[in-house]
mmCIF file of the C-alpha atoms, coordinates in Angstrom:
data_MODEL
# 
_entry.id   MODEL 
# 
loop_
_atom_site.group_PDB 
_atom_site.id 
_atom_site.type_symbol 
_atom_site.label_atom_id 
_atom_site.label_alt_id 
_atom_site.label_comp_id 
_atom_site.label_asym_id 
_atom_site.label_entity_id 
_atom_site.label_seq_id 
_atom_site.pdbx_PDB_ins_code 
_atom_site.Cartn_x 
_atom_site.Cartn_y 
_atom_site.Cartn_z 
_atom_site.occupancy 
_atom_site.B_iso_or_equiv 
_atom_site.pdbx_formal_charge 
_atom_site.auth_seq_id 
_atom_site.auth_comp_id 
_atom_site.auth_asym_id 
_atom_site.auth_atom_id 
_atom_site.pdbx_PDB_model_num 
ATOM 1   C CA . UNK A 1 1   ? 13.907  -0.507  -12.399 1.00 0.00 ? 1   UNK A CA 1 
ATOM 2   C CA . UNK A 1 2   ? 10.832  0.202   -14.437 1.00 0.00 ? 2   UNK A CA 1 
ATOM 3   C CA . UNK A 1 3   ? 7.963   1.495   -12.339 1.00 0.00 ? 3   UNK A CA 1 
ATOM 4   C CA . UNK A 1 4   ? 4.460   0.763   -13.531 1.00 0.00 ? 4   UNK A CA 1 
ATOM 5   C CA . UNK A 1 5   ? 1.190   2.172   -12.228 1.00 0.00 ? 5   UNK A CA 1 
ATOM 6   C CA . UNK A 1 6   ? -0.619  -0.104  -9.809  1.00 0.00 ? 6   UNK A CA 1 
ATOM 7   C CA . UNK A 1 7   ? -3.957  0.559   -8.199  1.00 0.00 ? 7   UNK A CA 1 
ATOM 8   C CA . UNK A 1 8   ? -4.030  -0.399  -4.519  1.00 0.00 ? 8   UNK A CA 1 
ATOM 9   C CA . UNK A 1 9   ? -7.098  -1.030  -2.380  1.00 0.00 ? 9   UNK A CA 1 
ATOM 10  C CA . UNK A 1 10  ? -7.262  -1.906  1.307   1.00 0.00 ? 10  UNK A CA 1 
ATOM 11  C CA . UNK A 1 11  ? -10.622 -3.534  1.955   1.00 0.00 ? 11  UNK A CA 1 
ATOM 12  C CA . UNK A 1 12  ? -12.315 -3.574  5.356   1.00 0.00 ? 12  UNK A CA 1 
ATOM 13  C CA . UNK A 1 13  ? -11.833 -7.365  5.334   1.00 0.00 ? 13  UNK A CA 1 
ATOM 14  C CA . UNK A 1 14  ? -8.101  -6.731  5.682   1.00 0.00 ? 14  UNK A CA 1 
ATOM 15  C CA . UNK A 1 15  ? -7.224  -7.670  2.104   1.00 0.00 ? 15  UNK A CA 1 
ATOM 16  C CA . UNK A 1 16  ? -4.514  -5.410  0.685   1.00 0.00 ? 16  UNK A CA 1 
ATOM 17  C CA . UNK A 1 17  ? -4.922  -5.821  -3.063  1.00 0.00 ? 17  UNK A CA 1 
ATOM 18  C CA . UNK A 1 18  ? -3.437  -4.309  -6.157  1.00 0.00 ? 18  UNK A CA 1 
ATOM 19  C CA . UNK A 1 19  ? -4.688  -4.242  -9.709  1.00 0.00 ? 19  UNK A CA 1 
ATOM 20  C CA . UNK A 1 20  ? -2.721  -3.591  -12.883 1.00 0.00 ? 20  UNK A CA 1 
ATOM 21  C CA . UNK A 1 21  ? -5.232  -1.091  -14.260 1.00 0.00 ? 21  UNK A CA 1 
ATOM 22  C CA . UNK A 1 22  ? -8.203  0.999   -13.185 1.00 0.00 ? 22  UNK A CA 1 
ATOM 23  C CA . UNK A 1 23  ? -10.626 -0.852  -15.452 1.00 0.00 ? 23  UNK A CA 1 
ATOM 24  C CA . UNK A 1 24  ? -9.908  -4.174  -13.735 1.00 0.00 ? 24  UNK A CA 1 
ATOM 25  C CA . UNK A 1 25  ? -10.144 -2.498  -10.340 1.00 0.00 ? 25  UNK A CA 1 
ATOM 26  C CA . UNK A 1 26  ? -13.475 -0.800  -10.996 1.00 0.00 ? 26  UNK A CA 1 
ATOM 27  C CA . UNK A 1 27  ? -14.946 -4.038  -12.381 1.00 0.00 ? 27  UNK A CA 1 
ATOM 28  C CA . UNK A 1 28  ? -13.653 -5.894  -9.310  1.00 0.00 ? 28  UNK A CA 1 
ATOM 29  C CA . UNK A 1 29  ? -11.869 -8.213  -11.696 1.00 0.00 ? 29  UNK A CA 1 
ATOM 30  C CA . UNK A 1 30  ? -8.853  -10.347 -11.104 1.00 0.00 ? 30  UNK A CA 1 
ATOM 31  C CA . UNK A 1 31  ? -6.307  -8.702  -8.873  1.00 0.00 ? 31  UNK A CA 1 
ATOM 32  C CA . UNK A 1 32  ? -2.553  -9.007  -9.313  1.00 0.00 ? 32  UNK A CA 1 
ATOM 33  C CA . UNK A 1 33  ? -1.756  -9.694  -5.648  1.00 0.00 ? 33  UNK A CA 1 
ATOM 34  C CA . UNK A 1 34  ? -3.449  -10.052 -2.278  1.00 0.00 ? 34  UNK A CA 1 
ATOM 35  C CA . UNK A 1 35  ? -2.019  -9.808  1.221   1.00 0.00 ? 35  UNK A CA 1 
ATOM 36  C CA . UNK A 1 36  ? -4.318  -10.498 4.156   1.00 0.00 ? 36  UNK A CA 1 
ATOM 37  C CA . UNK A 1 37  ? -3.209  -8.024  6.826   1.00 0.00 ? 37  UNK A CA 1 
ATOM 38  C CA . UNK A 1 38  ? -6.008  -8.572  9.317   1.00 0.00 ? 38  UNK A CA 1 
ATOM 39  C CA . UNK A 1 39  ? -4.748  -12.047 10.196  1.00 0.00 ? 39  UNK A CA 1 
ATOM 40  C CA . UNK A 1 40  ? -1.057  -11.223 9.716   1.00 0.00 ? 40  UNK A CA 1 
ATOM 41  C CA . UNK A 1 41  ? -0.324  -7.549  10.393  1.00 0.00 ? 41  UNK A CA 1 
ATOM 42  C CA . UNK A 1 42  ? 2.223   -5.829  8.204   1.00 0.00 ? 42  UNK A CA 1 
ATOM 43  C CA . UNK A 1 43  ? 4.924   -3.278  8.833   1.00 0.00 ? 43  UNK A CA 1 
ATOM 44  C CA . UNK A 1 44  ? 5.010   -0.007  6.956   1.00 0.00 ? 44  UNK A CA 1 
ATOM 45  C CA . UNK A 1 45  ? 8.284   1.572   5.904   1.00 0.00 ? 45  UNK A CA 1 
ATOM 46  C CA . UNK A 1 46  ? 8.318   5.303   5.187   1.00 0.00 ? 46  UNK A CA 1 
ATOM 47  C CA . UNK A 1 47  ? 10.924  7.338   3.349   1.00 0.00 ? 47  UNK A CA 1 
ATOM 48  C CA . UNK A 1 48  ? 13.973  6.340   1.306   1.00 0.00 ? 48  UNK A CA 1 
ATOM 49  C CA . UNK A 1 49  ? 16.042  5.572   4.411   1.00 0.00 ? 49  UNK A CA 1 
ATOM 50  C CA . UNK A 1 50  ? 13.599  2.925   5.651   1.00 0.00 ? 50  UNK A CA 1 
ATOM 51  C CA . UNK A 1 51  ? 12.961  1.678   2.095   1.00 0.00 ? 51  UNK A CA 1 
ATOM 52  C CA . UNK A 1 52  ? 16.690  1.254   1.458   1.00 0.00 ? 52  UNK A CA 1 
ATOM 53  C CA . UNK A 1 53  ? 16.272  -1.932  -0.609  1.00 0.00 ? 53  UNK A CA 1 
ATOM 54  C CA . UNK A 1 54  ? 14.279  -0.068  -3.254  1.00 0.00 ? 54  UNK A CA 1 
ATOM 55  C CA . UNK A 1 55  ? 15.374  2.439   -5.876  1.00 0.00 ? 55  UNK A CA 1 
ATOM 56  C CA . UNK A 1 56  ? 12.496  4.870   -6.252  1.00 0.00 ? 56  UNK A CA 1 
ATOM 57  C CA . UNK A 1 57  ? 12.436  7.171   -9.286  1.00 0.00 ? 57  UNK A CA 1 
ATOM 58  C CA . UNK A 1 58  ? 14.338  10.425  -8.657  1.00 0.00 ? 58  UNK A CA 1 
ATOM 59  C CA . UNK A 1 59  ? 11.164  12.468  -9.209  1.00 0.00 ? 59  UNK A CA 1 
ATOM 60  C CA . UNK A 1 60  ? 9.500   10.901  -6.138  1.00 0.00 ? 60  UNK A CA 1 
ATOM 61  C CA . UNK A 1 61  ? 9.885   12.986  -2.953  1.00 0.00 ? 61  UNK A CA 1 
ATOM 62  C CA . UNK A 1 62  ? 11.376  11.115  0.002   1.00 0.00 ? 62  UNK A CA 1 
ATOM 63  C CA . UNK A 1 63  ? 8.206   11.629  2.060   1.00 0.00 ? 63  UNK A CA 1 
ATOM 64  C CA . UNK A 1 64  ? 6.108   9.790   -0.553  1.00 0.00 ? 64  UNK A CA 1 
ATOM 65  C CA . UNK A 1 65  ? 8.067   6.494   -0.495  1.00 0.00 ? 65  UNK A CA 1 
ATOM 66  C CA . UNK A 1 66  ? 6.370   3.554   1.244   1.00 0.00 ? 66  UNK A CA 1 
ATOM 67  C CA . UNK A 1 67  ? 7.042   -0.111  1.775   1.00 0.00 ? 67  UNK A CA 1 
ATOM 68  C CA . UNK A 1 68  ? 4.508   -2.699  2.948   1.00 0.00 ? 68  UNK A CA 1 
ATOM 69  C CA . UNK A 1 69  ? 6.232   -5.697  4.557   1.00 0.00 ? 69  UNK A CA 1 
ATOM 70  C CA . UNK A 1 70  ? 3.899   -8.701  4.510   1.00 0.00 ? 70  UNK A CA 1 
ATOM 71  C CA . UNK A 1 71  ? 4.521   -12.293 5.535   1.00 0.00 ? 71  UNK A CA 1 
ATOM 72  C CA . UNK A 1 72  ? 5.343   -13.299 1.963   1.00 0.00 ? 72  UNK A CA 1 
ATOM 73  C CA . UNK A 1 73  ? 6.705   -10.206 0.258   1.00 0.00 ? 73  UNK A CA 1 
ATOM 74  C CA . UNK A 1 74  ? 7.626   -6.545  0.563   1.00 0.00 ? 74  UNK A CA 1 
ATOM 75  C CA . UNK A 1 75  ? 5.732   -4.181  -1.736  1.00 0.00 ? 75  UNK A CA 1 
ATOM 76  C CA . UNK A 1 76  ? 7.306   -0.809  -2.498  1.00 0.00 ? 76  UNK A CA 1 
ATOM 77  C CA . UNK A 1 77  ? 4.962   1.952   -3.592  1.00 0.00 ? 77  UNK A CA 1 
ATOM 78  C CA . UNK A 1 78  ? 4.942   5.691   -3.763  1.00 0.00 ? 78  UNK A CA 1 
ATOM 79  C CA . UNK A 1 79  ? 2.106   8.012   -3.005  1.00 0.00 ? 79  UNK A CA 1 
ATOM 80  C CA . UNK A 1 80  ? 1.097   11.192  -4.788  1.00 0.00 ? 80  UNK A CA 1 
ATOM 81  C CA . UNK A 1 81  ? 1.347   13.317  -1.644  1.00 0.00 ? 81  UNK A CA 1 
ATOM 82  C CA . UNK A 1 82  ? 2.209   13.337  2.038   1.00 0.00 ? 82  UNK A CA 1 
ATOM 83  C CA . UNK A 1 83  ? -1.545  13.372  2.798   1.00 0.00 ? 83  UNK A CA 1 
ATOM 84  C CA . UNK A 1 84  ? -1.973  10.117  0.871   1.00 0.00 ? 84  UNK A CA 1 
ATOM 85  C CA . UNK A 1 85  ? 0.965   8.607   2.800   1.00 0.00 ? 85  UNK A CA 1 
ATOM 86  C CA . UNK A 1 86  ? -0.731  9.548   6.076   1.00 0.00 ? 86  UNK A CA 1 
ATOM 87  C CA . UNK A 1 87  ? -3.999  7.980   4.920   1.00 0.00 ? 87  UNK A CA 1 
ATOM 88  C CA . UNK A 1 88  ? -2.281  4.712   4.010   1.00 0.00 ? 88  UNK A CA 1 
ATOM 89  C CA . UNK A 1 89  ? -0.360  4.548   7.274   1.00 0.00 ? 89  UNK A CA 1 
ATOM 90  C CA . UNK A 1 90  ? -3.548  5.218   9.261   1.00 0.00 ? 90  UNK A CA 1 
ATOM 91  C CA . UNK A 1 91  ? -5.538  2.649   7.273   1.00 0.00 ? 91  UNK A CA 1 
ATOM 92  C CA . UNK A 1 92  ? -2.927  -0.072  7.749   1.00 0.00 ? 92  UNK A CA 1 
ATOM 93  C CA . UNK A 1 93  ? -2.546  0.795   11.437  1.00 0.00 ? 93  UNK A CA 1 
ATOM 94  C CA . UNK A 1 94  ? -6.303  0.420   11.937  1.00 0.00 ? 94  UNK A CA 1 
ATOM 95  C CA . UNK A 1 95  ? -5.872  -3.348  11.561  1.00 0.00 ? 95  UNK A CA 1 
ATOM 96  C CA . UNK A 1 96  ? -3.313  -3.522  14.352  1.00 0.00 ? 96  UNK A CA 1 
ATOM 97  C CA . UNK A 1 97  ? -5.187  -1.166  16.697  1.00 0.00 ? 97  UNK A CA 1 
ATOM 98  C CA . UNK A 1 98  ? -8.629  -2.666  17.417  1.00 0.00 ? 98  UNK A CA 1 
ATOM 99  C CA . UNK A 1 99  ? -10.024 0.550   18.886  1.00 0.00 ? 99  UNK A CA 1 
ATOM 100 C CA . UNK A 1 100 ? -10.046 2.235   15.468  1.00 0.00 ? 100 UNK A CA 1 
ATOM 101 C CA . UNK A 1 101 ? -12.626 1.300   12.828  1.00 0.00 ? 101 UNK A CA 1 
ATOM 102 C CA . UNK A 1 102 ? -11.313 -0.161  9.577   1.00 0.00 ? 102 UNK A CA 1 
ATOM 103 C CA . UNK A 1 103 ? -12.489 1.398   6.355   1.00 0.00 ? 103 UNK A CA 1 
ATOM 104 C CA . UNK A 1 104 ? -11.548 0.758   2.725   1.00 0.00 ? 104 UNK A CA 1 
ATOM 105 C CA . UNK A 1 105 ? -8.970  3.060   1.175   1.00 0.00 ? 105 UNK A CA 1 
ATOM 106 C CA . UNK A 1 106 ? -7.631  3.217   -2.335  1.00 0.00 ? 106 UNK A CA 1 
ATOM 107 C CA . UNK A 1 107 ? -4.697  4.837   -4.025  1.00 0.00 ? 107 UNK A CA 1 
ATOM 108 C CA . UNK A 1 108 ? -3.618  5.027   -7.605  1.00 0.00 ? 108 UNK A CA 1 
# 
């Protein structure tokens, strides 16, 4: 497995998007993938045990491993910190819990 940096953005429209580089992301250029989670909610896996189908790099702490299960594909990512993991989980959950406002979040 060769891990490459990807730059993820969750827009308030419910589009979960990733870009291959920061320059493309900041220019709002062509994204590498889009999953619409507002219409089709996703599941979030957390930790190596739940993300058992993925081999994360050894340097990545267990608490920073995430998986986004969409209708078409599962995306495995890792966050820089537990705080970032919490932010992603809360942002994704905001689309399945209507009482919470949805706001854009990004991670690199």
